[in-house]
C-alpha positions as CSV (number, residue, x, y, z in Angstrom):
1,M,-10.3,-16.8,-2.6
2,I,-10.4,-13.5,-0.6
3,L,-8.0,-13.5,2.3
4,G,-8.6,-9.9,3.5
5,I,-10.1,-6.6,2.6
6,G,-9.1,-3.1,3.9
7,A,-10.1,0.5,3.3
8,D,-8.9,3.8,4.6
9,L,-9.7,7.4,4.2
10,V,-7.1,10.1,5.0
11,D,-7.5,13.9,5.2
12,T,-4.7,15.4,3.1
13,R,-4.5,18.4,5.5
14,R,-3.5,16.0,8.3
15,I,-0.6,14.7,6.2
16,A,0.4,18.2,5.2
17,A,0.5,19.2,8.9
18,A,2.7,16.1,9.7
19,L,5.0,17.0,6.8
20,A,5.3,20.6,8.0
21,R,5.9,19.6,11.6
22,F,8.1,16.6,11.3
23,G,9.5,16.9,7.7
24,D,12.1,14.3,6.8
25,R,11.5,12.4,10.0
26,F,7.9,11.7,9.0
27,R,8.8,11.0,5.3
28,N,11.7,8.6,6.1
29,R,9.7,6.7,8.8
30,C,6.6,6.1,6.7
31,F,7.7,6.1,3.0
32,A,10.3,4.4,0.9
33,D,12.7,6.4,-1.3
34,L,10.6,5.6,-4.4
35,E,7.4,6.9,-2.8
36,I,9.2,10.1,-1.6
37,A,10.6,10.8,-5.1
38,R,7.1,10.3,-6.6
39,A,5.5,12.6,-4.1
40,E,8.1,15.3,-4.2
41,G,7.9,15.4,-8.0
42,A,4.1,16.0,-7.9
43,S,2.3,19.3,-7.9
44,N,0.6,18.4,-4.6
45,P,3.0,16.2,-2.6
46,A,0.7,16.0,0.4
47,L,-2.0,14.4,-1.7
48,V,0.4,11.8,-3.1
49,Y,1.7,11.0,0.4
50,A,-1.9,10.9,1.7
51,K,-2.9,8.3,-0.9
52,R,0.1,6.1,0.0
53,F,-0.5,6.5,3.7
54,A,-4.1,5.4,3.2
55,A,-2.9,2.4,1.1
56,K,-0.6,1.3,3.9
57,E,-3.3,1.6,6.5
58,A,-5.7,-0.4,4.2
59,V,-3.3,-3.2,3.5
60,W,-2.6,-3.5,7.3
61,K,-6.3,-4.0,7.8
62,A,-6.4,-6.5,4.9
63,L,-3.5,-8.5,6.4
64,G,-5.4,-8.8,9.7
65,D,-5.3,-7.2,13.1
66,E,-2.2,-9.0,14.2
67,A,-0.4,-7.7,11.0
68,R,0.6,-4.4,12.6
69,D,2.8,-6.3,15.1
70,G,6.4,-5.9,13.8
71,I,5.5,-4.5,10.3
72,K,7.3,-1.3,9.5
73,W,5.8,1.4,7.3
74,R,8.6,1.1,4.8
75,E,7.9,-2.6,4.3
76,L,4.7,-1.6,2.6
77,V,5.7,0.2,-0.6
78,V,3.3,1.5,-3.2
79,E,4.8,1.7,-6.6
80,N,3.2,2.2,-10.0
81,A,3.2,-0.2,-13.0
82,R,4.2,1.3,-16.4
83,S,0.4,1.6,-17.0
84,G,0.2,3.8,-13.9
85,K,-1.8,1.2,-11.9
86,P,-0.7,1.3,-8.2
87,R,0.5,-1.9,-6.6
88,F,2.2,-3.0,-3.5
89,V,5.7,-4.4,-3.0
90,L,6.0,-6.0,0.4
91,S,9.2,-6.9,2.2
92,G,10.3,-8.1,5.7
93,R,7.6,-8.9,8.2
94,A,4.8,-7.7,5.8
95,A,5.9,-10.2,3.2
96,A,6.1,-12.9,5.9
97,R,2.5,-12.1,7.0
98,L,1.2,-12.4,3.5
99,A,3.0,-15.8,3.1
100,E,1.4,-16.9,6.4
101,L,-2.1,-16.0,5.1
102,T,-1.6,-17.7,1.7
103,P,-2.8,-21.3,1.6
104,K,-0.4,-23.9,0.3
105,G,-0.3,-24.3,-3.5
106,M,-1.7,-20.8,-4.0
107,I,-0.3,-17.5,-5.1
108,A,-1.2,-14.3,-3.2
109,R,-2.3,-11.2,-5.0
110,I,-2.9,-7.7,-3.6
111,D,-5.2,-5.4,-5.6
112,L,-5.1,-1.7,-4.7
113,S,-7.3,1.1,-5.7
114,L,-6.4,4.7,-4.9
115,S,-8.7,7.7,-5.3
116,D,-9.0,11.3,-4.1
117,E,-11.4,14.1,-3.7
118,P,-9.3,16.7,-2.0
119,P,-8.9,17.1,0.8
120,Y,-9.5,13.4,1.1
121,A,-7.5,10.4,-0.2
122,Q,-8.9,6.9,-0.1
123,A,-7.4,3.4,-0.6
124,F,-9.1,0.1,-1.0
125,V,-7.2,-3.2,-0.8
126,V,-8.2,-6.8,-1.6
127,V,-5.8,-9.5,-0.7
128,S,-6.6,-12.7,-2.5
129,A,-5.1,-16.1,-3.5
130,A,-5.5,-18.2,-6.5
131,P,-4.2,-21.7,-7.4
132,A,-0.6,-21.3,-8.7
133,S,-1.7,-23.0,-12.0
134,L,-4.4,-20.3,-12.7
135,E,-2.2,-17.4,-11.6
136,A,0.4,-18.4,-14.2
137,L,-2.2,-17.8,-16.9
138,R,-2.8,-14.2,-15.8
139,P,-1.3,-11.5,-18.1
140,A,1.6,-9.4,-16.8
141,D,0.6,-6.0,-15.5
142,G,3.2,-3.9,-17.4
């Protein structure tokens, strides 16, 4: 069952300008330490930040219009599985909002796709729920 869908497109140049203008203030407001470490270790940090920024915007949309109220940027963390696949780890108000959306007896799932064609970065998010009994049969993501 689909609970929400969100998509966002970000111009990497806009993120690069924010990084140049606000530096650590921007980084620390919008990104978790794990995300910062990944971006700063990349050959094009602004592109990595832009994809994660787009992902956060997309998941906000997927969680519903009222989701922005009280959710902090750092509660929406994009990490990568061992396979490299991006995934969300929600905390605080973001996790509470996901729990509110999830019907009783079901398990929520967030699927995230990131892509880029510089200077643009795109994210697409699907928030869904499946019966807990079916979700237990799904293989681990590694």
